[in-house]
C-alpha positions in Angstrom: -78.7 -18.3 45.7 -76.4 -15.9 47.6 -73.4 -18.2 46.8 -74.2 -18.2 43.0 -74.3 -14.4 43.1 -70.9 -14.2 44.8 -69.4 -16.7 42.2 -70.9 -14.6 39.4 -69.4 -11.4 40.8 -66.0 -13.0 41.1 -66.1 -14.4 37.6 -67.0 -10.9 36.1 -64.2 -9.3 38.2 -61.7 -11.8 36.9 -62.9 -11.4 33.3 -62.5 -7.6 33.6 -59.0 -7.9 35.0 -57.9 -10.3 32.2 -59.5 -8.1 29.5 -57.8 -5.0 30.9 -54.4 -6.8 31.0 -54.6 -7.7 27.3 -55.4 -4.1 26.3 -52.5 -1.6 25.4 -51.9 1.4 27.6 -53.6 4.3 26.0 -50.3 6.3 26.1 -50.0 9.5 24.0 -47.4 9.9 21.2 -43.8 10.2 22.5 -40.9 11.4 20.4 -37.4 9.9 20.6 -34.4 10.1 18.4 -31.4 7.7 18.1 -28.8 10.5 18.5 -28.4 13.9 19.9 -25.4 14.9 17.7 -24.3 14.3 14.2 -20.6 14.8 13.2 -19.5 15.1 9.6 -15.9 14.0 9.1 -13.7 15.1 6.2 -15.2 14.2 2.8 -18.5 13.1 4.3 -21.6 14.8 2.9 -24.5 12.5 3.9 -25.6 11.2 7.3 -28.7 9.6 8.8 -30.6 9.6 12.1 -33.8 8.0 13.3 -37.1 9.3 14.8 -39.1 6.9 16.9 -42.7 7.0 18.3 -42.7 5.3 21.6 -46.3 6.1 22.4 -49.5 4.3 21.2 -51.1 7.3 19.5 -50.1 8.4 16.0 -47.4 11.0 16.0 -47.1 13.7 13.4 -43.6 15.1 13.0 -41.8 17.9 11.2 -38.0 18.2 10.6 -36.3 21.5 9.7 -33.1 23.5 9.9 -32.2 27.1 9.6 -28.7 26.5 8.4 -27.9 27.1 4.7 -25.2 24.4 4.7 -27.7 21.7 5.8 -30.6 19.9 4.1 -33.0 17.3 5.7 -35.5 14.9 4.2 -38.2 13.9 4.5 -39.4 17.1 6.2 -42.5 15.5 7.8 -44.4 12.3 8.3 -46.7 10.2 10.6 -45.5 7.4 12.8 -47.6 4.7 14.6 -46.7 2.8 17.7 -42.9 1.9 17.8 -42.4 3.0 14.1 -39.2 4.7 13.1 -38.4 7.2 10.3 -35.0 7.4 8.8 -34.0 11.1 8.2 -31.3 12.0 5.7 -29.0 14.9 6.4 -26.9 16.4 3.7 -24.2 19.0 4.1 -22.9 21.5 1.5 -19.5 23.0 2.3 -18.5 24.8 -0.9 -19.3 28.2 0.5 -18.0 27.5 4.0 -14.7 28.8 5.4 -12.2 26.2 6.6 -12.7 25.1 10.2 -15.5 23.8 12.4 -19.1 24.8 11.8 -22.1 24.1 14.1 -25.7 23.7 12.9 -29.0 22.5 14.3 -31.8 20.2 13.2 -35.2 20.7 14.9 -37.7 17.9 15.3 -41.3 19.0 16.3 -44.2 16.7 16.9 -47.3 16.1 19.0 -45.1 13.8 21.0 -42.5 16.4 22.0 -39.5 18.2 20.4 -35.8 17.5 19.9 -32.8 19.6 18.9 -30.0 17.7 17.2 -26.6 19.4 17.0 -24.7 19.0 13.8 -20.9 19.5 13.6 -19.3 20.0 10.1 -15.5 20.2 9.8 -14.2 21.7 6.5 -10.5 20.7 6.5 -7.8 22.5 4.6 -7.2 20.7 1.2 -4.4 18.3 1.0 -1.4 19.9 -0.6 -0.4 19.3 -4.2 1.3 15.9 -4.7 3.2 14.9 -7.8 2.8 11.4 -9.2 4.6 10.2 -12.3 4.4 6.9 -14.1 7.9 5.9 -15.1 11.5 6.0 -13.8 13.5 5.0 -16.9 13.1 5.8 -20.6 15.0 4.2 -23.5 14.8 5.8 -26.9 16.0 3.5 -29.7 17.5 4.6 -33.0 14.2 4.5 -34.9 12.5 6.9 -32.5 13.0 10.4 -31.3 10.6 10.5 -28.3 8.9 8.9 -25.4 6.5 10.2 -22.8 6.0 10.7 -19.1 2.6 10.9 -17.5 2.2 13.4 -14.6 -0.7 13.6 -12.2 -1.7 15.7 -9.2 -2.7 13.4 -6.4 -3.3 16.3 -4.0 -6.2 18.7 -3.7 -4.4 22.0 -4.3 -3.2 23.1 -7.7 0.2 21.6 -8.8 2.7 23.8 -10.7 5.6 21.8 -12.3 8.7 22.5 -14.4 10.9 20.1 -16.5 14.6 20.5 -17.1 17.5 18.3 -18.1 21.2 18.0 -17.6 21.6 17.1 -21.3 21.3 19.6 -24.1 20.0 16.8 -26.5 16.8 16.4 -24.4 13.9 18.8 -24.8 10.2 18.6 -24.0 6.8 19.1 -25.6 6.1 21.4 -22.7 8.6 22.7 -20.1 6.0 23.6 -17.5 2.4 23.2 -16.6 -0.4 23.4 -14.0 -2.6 20.5 -12.8 -5.8 20.7 -10.8 -6.7 18.0 -8.3 -6.8 14.6 -10.0 -5.8 16.0 -13.3 -3.0 14.3 -15.4 -1.0 15.3 -18.4 1.3 13.6 -20.9 4.7 15.3 -21.5 6.8 14.1 -24.4 10.6 13.7 -24.0 12.1 14.6 -27.4 15.7 13.9 -28.3 17.9 15.7 -30.9 20.8 13.6 -32.2 22.3 16.4 -34.3 26.1 16.4 -34.2 26.4 13.4 -31.9 28.8 10.5 -32.5 27.5 6.9 -32.5 27.1 5.7 -28.9 24.6 5.2 -26.2 23.9 8.5 -24.4 22.6 8.9 -20.8 20.7 11.8 -19.4 18.1 12.8 -16.9 14.7 14.5 -16.8 14.4 16.6 -13.7 10.9 17.4 -12.6 10.4 20.0 -9.9 7.0 21.1 -8.4 5.3 22.4 -5.4 4.1 18.8 -4.8 7.5 17.1 -4.8 10.3 16.4 -7.3 11.1 13.5 -9.6 14.0 12.2 -11.7 13.6 10.1 -14.8 16.7 8.4 -16.4 17.0 8.5 -20.2 19.1 6.4 -22.5 19.3 7.3 -26.2 20.8 5.2 -29.0 22.8 7.0 -31.7 23.8 4.7 -34.5 24.2 1.7 -32.2 22.2 -1.3 -30.8 22.0 -1.7 -27.1 20.8 -4.5 -24.7 19.8 -3.3 -21.2 19.7 -5.5 -18.1 17.8 -4.3 -15.0 18.3 -5.6 -11.5 14.9 -5.5 -9.7 16.2 -7.6 -6.7 17.5 -6.7 -3.3 21.2 -7.2 -3.8 24.0 -6.2 -6.2 24.2 -8.4 -9.3 27.2 -9.6 -11.3 26.6 -10.1 -15.0 28.9 -11.3 -17.8 28.4 -11.4 -21.5 31.4 -13.3 -22.9 33.3 -11.2 -25.4 31.6 -8.1 -24.1 32.8 -8.0 -20.5 31.6 -8.4 -16.9 29.8 -5.7 -15.0 28.0 -5.1 -11.7 24.3 -4.0 -11.7 23.4 -1.9 -8.7 20.1 -2.6 -6.9 17.2 -1.3 -9.0 19.5 0.0 -11.7 20.7 -1.1 -15.1 23.7 -1.9 -17.3 23.9 -1.7 -21.1 25.8 -3.8 -23.6 26.4 -1.8 -26.8 26.9 -3.2 -30.3 27.3 -1.6 -33.8 24.2 -3.5 -34.9 21.9 -6.2 -33.7 24.1 -9.2 -32.9 21.3 -11.7 -33.5 21.8 -13.4 -30.1 23.8 -13.1 -27.0 24.8 -15.5 -24.2 24.9 -14.2 -20.6 25.4 -15.4 -17.0 24.4 -13.5 -13.9 24.3 -14.1 -10.2 23.4 -12.3 -6.9 23.4 -13.2 -3.2 23.0 -11.8 0.3 26.1 -11.0 2.2 27.1 -9.9 5.7 29.1 -6.7 6.2 32.3 -8.9 6.0 31.1 -10.3 2.6 30.1 -13.7 4.0 27.5 -15.4 1.9 23.9 -15.6 3.3 21.4 -18.1 1.9 21.4 -19.2 -1.8 23.2 -17.8 -4.8 20.6 -16.9 -7.4 21.9 -17.6 -10.9 20.9 -16.8 -14.5 22.4 -18.4 -17.6 20.7 -18.2 -21.0 21.2 -17.6 -24.7 18.9 -14.8 -25.8 17.5 -14.6 -29.4 17.4 -11.0 -30.4 15.9 -11.4 -33.8 13.2 -8.8 -34.2 14.1 -7.2 -30.9 14.4 -3.4 -31.0 16.6 -2.1 -28.2 15.4 -4.6 -25.6 15.2 -4.2 -21.9 15.4 -7.3 -19.7 14.5 -7.7 -16.0 16.6 -10.3 -14.2 13.8 -11.6 -11.9 13.9 -14.1 -9.1 11.0 -16.6 -9.3 8.3 -17.2 -6.7 10.0 -20.4 -5.5 12.4 -18.2 -3.5 12.2 -15.2 -1.2 14.4 -12.5 0.2 14.5 -12.2 4.0 14.9 -9.1 6.1 14.3 -8.5 9.8 13.8 -5.6 12.3 14.1 -6.1 16.1 12.2 -3.8 18.5 12.5 -6.0 21.5 14.8 -5.7 24.6 17.1 -8.5 23.5 19.3 -9.1 20.5 18.4 -12.0 18.2 21.0 -14.4 16.9 21.4 -18.1 15.7 18.9 -17.8 12.9 17.4 -20.9 11.2 15.4 -20.5 8.0 13.1 -23.3 6.9 14.0 -25.2 10.1 13.5 -28.9 10.2 13.1 -29.2 6.4 15.5 -30.3 3.7 15.9 -26.6 2.8 17.1 -25.5 6.2 19.8 -22.7 6.4 21.5 -21.7 9.6 22.9 -18.2 9.7 25.2 -17.2 12.5 24.3 -13.5 12.5 23.1 -11.0 15.1 20.2 -8.5 14.9 20.5 -5.7 17.5 17.4 -4.3 19.1 17.6 -0.9 17.3 14.6 -1.1 15.0 16.5 -0.9 11.8 15.7 -3.3 8.9 18.6 -5.7 8.3 19.1 -7.7 5.0 19.7 -11.4 5.0 19.7 -13.3 1.6 17.6 -15.6 -0.6 15.9 -18.8 0.6 13.5 -21.4 -0.6 9.9 -20.3 -0.4 7.8 -23.2 1.0 4.2 -23.5 2.0 5.5 -24.4 5.5 8.4 -22.0 5.6 9.5 -20.8 9.0 12.2 -18.7 10.6 13.7 -19.2 14.1 16.0 -16.9 16.1 17.5 -17.2 19.5 16.5 -14.4 22.0 20.0 -13.6 23.3 20.4 -14.1 27.1 17.4 -16.5 27.3 16.6 -20.1 26.5 13.8 -19.1 24.1 13.3 -18.7 20.4 11.3 -16.2 18.4 9.4 -18.0 15.7 7.8 -16.8 12.5 5.7 -19.1 10.2 4.3 -18.6 6.7 0.5 -18.2 7.0 0.7 -16.9 10.6 3.4 -14.2 11.2 4.0 -13.6 7.5 2.4 -14.5 4.1 4.2 -15.1 0.8 2.6 -13.2 -2.1 4.0 -15.9 -4.4 5.3 -13.3 -6.9 8.6 -12.7 -8.6 11.2 -10.9 -6.4 9.2 -11.4 -3.3 10.6 -10.4 0.1 9.3 -10.6 3.7 10.2 -8.4 6.6 10.1 -10.1 10.0 9.5 -7.8 13.0 10.1 -8.8 16.6 8.9 -7.2 19.8 8.9 -10.5 21.7 5.2 -10.4 22.2 4.3 -13.4 20.1 5.8 -16.6 18.7 8.1 -17.3 21.6 8.9 -20.8 22.7 11.5 -22.6 24.8 14.3 -23.5 22.4 15.0 -27.2 21.6 16.5 -26.4 18.2 19.9 -27.8 17.1 21.9 -25.0 15.5 24.8 -26.2 13.4 26.6 -23.0 12.5 27.6 -21.4 15.8 31.0 -19.7 15.4 30.8 -17.9 18.8 31.1 -14.6 17.1 28.0 -13.8 15.1 28.3 -11.8 11.8 26.7 -8.4 11.4 24.2 -7.7 8.6 23.7 -4.8 6.2 21.0 -2.2 6.9 18.4 -1.7 4.2 19.2 1.3 1.9 16.7 4.0 2.7 16.1 4.9 -0.9 15.2 1.5 -2.2 11.9 1.4 -4.1 10.4 -0.4 -7.1 11.7 0.9 -10.5 9.1 1.5 -13.1 10.3 0.6 -16.7 8.1 0.5 -19.8 8.1 -2.6 -22.0 10.7 -4.6 -20.2 10.9 -8.4 -20.7 11.3 -10.9 -17.7 14.2 -13.3 -17.4 13.8 -15.8 -14.6 16.7 -17.2 -12.6 17.7 -20.6 -13.9 18.5 -22.4 -10.5 14.8 -23.4 -10.1 13.9 -25.7 -7.2 
């Protein structure tokens, strides 16, 4: 009997222990937050933080601020065990001075209190910045105007003025003011009074507190003109038999002038990369075509290079010079260039080469037995667009392998390359027509 009582007592004790272990601790509400500080960066106006109840009892909370530039929501709520509330914090900076402002958010509850610091930085506005939409305007015989769109891409007001070096150019408005993001169309109006038949060239000069701009203007007076633009990386030679040969500077134009529309013209053009000693680099890009001008009113043509080719440039930031360059190595389109790129960080111009899915470029690291290597899809990516170019940069931190390459153009005295012109940028022209090079692969 005594033994049964002992067993019963042990059973009840074990049951009590097991029951107690399955029961949650009866802990009071406990307030926690997921941050102690909120920082608003420039142009940020909304942030969030979390409130958590780590206790077992229900927690009632209130969120508030005494700062006029802050707003919080929701302002109160109830949380159960391990529940979280997401609190939105908004900042209003219109009435604040520029600089750093500090505020506080107070969280009160039956599980404790928290004070969250809020930092709001109101930065000075970006200065006015002038944007314009076009770099060249051509006004044919049957028109007396064209337009330029101006916009303020800054945050402060933009004041601008327009002038010209030609007395036959005037404007719908010579000056104006643009607020942040505002744009305006200004008409360029020409006056042909007293002018002889010819093609006249002038400039629109835009000055502002957000930068300056220059727009070239060609105007026909009693003539018909055909304009050719060079959107490539190198000077172009063009010839229209019977009307002469000319050179087209990079990102510039030449004009052929006729008494009236000739109906059609035949032209040839070419361009290539060259060393400083005028040695050819890469391919010669060529154009040859008869253009039907029927129905064309003062046409503008872009002499484009198709996406089957690319222009190569390179900059060397490493400790060694780079020479013995191979482009498209170990393919039927391989070019070896006996040129040297010094380690001065400047961008040097090569020439035009075939753009392949597996295009690559090799260069010897002077003073070593190693090559620097660049491959399409890894160190560079072709955009597969007209007039595409790639810039190869070397710091000797990647793409280096022991050289086993056979270089077939070593003269012993590598040529030097031309440095990229610092002013080169894409030229924006309205209503130009593309002409692709004719030596397609």
